[in-house]
Each structure stands twice: as C-alpha cells, then as structure tokens.
C-alpha angles and dihedrals in degrees: 000000000000122000115256094251093049092046091049091050090049093048094045091056093057120107123233094266093049094054093071092084096045115105122200120230111219122195119253115268110200141167093279092057091047091054091047091051091050091051093048091046091051093050098044103032094034118028102023095040092049094047093048091047093050091048089048092051091049092048093048091048092050093048092048091048092051094045094047101043099053115077094207090057096054105106134124095268094051092046089054088051091052091050090049090050090052093051091045091050091051090051091049090050089053090051090053090052089048093053090050090051097053111100095212094052117039102338092206097134117133124210090258091051091051092050095044096045101080094036104040118359100050095045089046091052091049090048091054091047091053092044089052090054092049091048090052089052091047091052090049091050093047091051 
C-alpha cells in the first residue's frame, strides 16, 4: 500500500478521464465518533449558545436601560443603538428557542413549538437578523 502523500501525488497527477477508476478511502465512522459528535453538539449548540445568548440579552437590556433613562444620552445615535440592541436581543431569543427545539440538543420542543417554528419563529428570527444588519448600516451612515 502506498503512503498517503505518495498516493495523493499520484492521484493529483491524473487527468479527468483517468479519475473515473479512482476510489476514495473514507475513515471509519463508528459508534464512538457518533457519541462524541452528539456530546460536542450538545455543548456547543446547546449549553454555550444558550449561555452566550442569555448574556447578550442581559447586556443589551442593560445598555438600552442606561441609554434610555439618562436625558443627556438621548440623541439619534443612541436611539439607533437601542433599536439595534432590541433587534439583537430578539434574534438571541430566537436562537435560544431554536436550541430548545433541536432534538439532539435539549429536545424540549412542544407540539405547538414544532408547528409554529417553520411558519412563525424561523421567519421572525431571520427578520430580526436582517433588521440587525440594516440597523448596523444605519448606524454607520449616521456616524
């Protein structure tokens, strides 16, 4: 059997017609790898995403509260920042709902959540994502 580097060099020198007989050797993907991927998916898509989203919502709420309660801070730029924080918080809330819906992460979706997701929750999340982008552009233009 050829070493990987030698085999790669040999396969990369083949023309298009010669590659028809080349078979790719994929690594084995067993039960242990499946369990590892499920654990990593749970940690990243579930725990970390939810914690970051909750911290983001709290930070956006605090920033909005500070910018809205002080009279000297009420100008057009700061109001645009508050609007951006609101859209970002709504997007983060949608991402929390998405992580709860996924069966391989938390699997906490109810029947109502499953029915509403493609018709209401997913479009709403994409709307808030797009609005957040437009608010960022508006802030850049205002500056």
